[in-house]
Structures are given as C-alpha cells and as structure tokens.
PADRENMAR-349268 format. One line per 8 residues: number of its first residue (from 0); their letters; for each residue x, y, z of C-alpha. Coordinates in steps of 0.25 Angstrom, whole numbers. Layout:
NUM = a = X:Y:Z; ... .
END
This chain:
0 = maghrqdk = 10:-25:98; 7:-11:90; 18:-13:80; 12:-27:77; -3:-23:75; 3:-11:66; 10:-22:57; -4:-28:57 .
8 = vnnavcle = -11:-17:53; -2:-13:42; -1:-27:37; -17:-26:36; -16:-13:29; -5:-19:20; -12:-29:16; -25:-25:14 .
16 = laaiirev = -23:-14:6; -15:-23:-5; -29:-30:-7; -37:-16:-7; -27:-10:-17; -32:-22:-25; -45:-16:-26; -43:-1:-28 .
24 = kdprvaha = -47:2:-41; -41:14:-44; -35:11:-57; -23:19:-53; -21:8:-40; -28:-5:-48; -18:-3:-60; -6:-4:-51 .
32 = fvsivgas = 3:-13:-42; 1:-7:-30; 7:-15:-18; 5:-12:-3; 18:-13:3; 16:-9:18; 6:0:27; 11:8:38 .
40 = vapdmsda = -4:12:47; -3:21:58; -2:14:72; -18:24:74; -22:20:58; -23:34:55; -15:32:41; -9:22:33 .
48 = rifysvlg = 4:21:26; 4:11:15; 14:9:4; 12:5:-8; 20:0:-21; 17:0:-36; 22:-10:-45; 25:-2:-58 .
56 = ndegvqkg = 16:11:-62; 9:17:-52; 7:29:-58; -5:34:-50; -6:23:-39; -4:32:-26; -16:40:-30; -24:27:-34 .
64 = lvsatgfi = -22:24:-21; -24:36:-13; -37:35:-21; -43:24:-16; -38:26:-3; -54:27:1; -57:13:-4; -43:7:2 .
72 = rselakrl = -46:14:15; -59:9:18; -55:-5:11; -44:-7:20; -55:-3:32; -65:-12:27; -53:-24:28; -46:-20:40 .
80 = nlritpkl = -58:-15:49; -51:-5:52; -54:6:66; -47:16:57; -43:14:42; -30:23:40; -29:32:29; -19:26:20 .
88 = tfirdnnt = -8:34:14; -2:27:1; 14:27:-1; 20:20:-13; 30:12:-9; 42:10:-18; 53:0:-13; 48:-11:-22 .
96 = eramhisq = 50:-3:-34; 63:-1:-28; 65:-13:-25; 64:-18:-38; 72:-7:-45; 84:-12:-34; 82:-26:-39; 83:-21:-55 .
104 = ilkdieg = 96:-14:-53; 102:-26:-46; 98:-36:-57; 105:-25:-68; 117:-23:-59; 118:-40:-58; 114:-42:-74 .
END
C-alpha cells in the first residue's frame, strides 16, 4: 500500500511541476523547452529528485532551475497542500536525446 501512495505522490509532483515550470520567469528556463519526465520523492518527503529533459539548447537551464527553486517549491506547496514540501534537486535526463539519436542512426542505416 505504501508503494502505491508513493507512486501517487511522485505522479502528483511531476504533473504540478510540469505546469509550474511554464510559469518560471527566469529566461534560462522560460526560453527553453523543458519537460519534467519524472519525480522521485523520498518516503519522508524531505527531498525529491526531479528528472527533466530539454529539447534543443540547454545552456543555463540547470542554473535557471536552481535559481527558481524557491518559487517552484512555494508553488508546489500551495498546489499540493503538502505538510512538508521536499527539497528539490533537478537532474538532467538525456534518455529522450539518446532515443532520438539512435532513431536517426537507424534511419541512416536503412536509407
């Protein structure tokens, strides 16, 4: 049962962050196409690892996200009504880029 609750928390955090990211005013984030691909919240809610991907140029996105963490956490607390708002750690996820690269290689081999 605890695993199911944890999945619900992870999904809720992921969905809300996807919306919150679009409201970040920092140009390093606002001008990039950032997708939240996953969230892993600790069972005690003390911290959360947020996995994101960036389509195209990602220069400064990590720094922009770190800079906007206060805003992002306060918005998350308001929207999810959490007793404890986790400390957020943003981790770049390159799986989408890797998949696109492999797809391109396969197309080159075929054609």
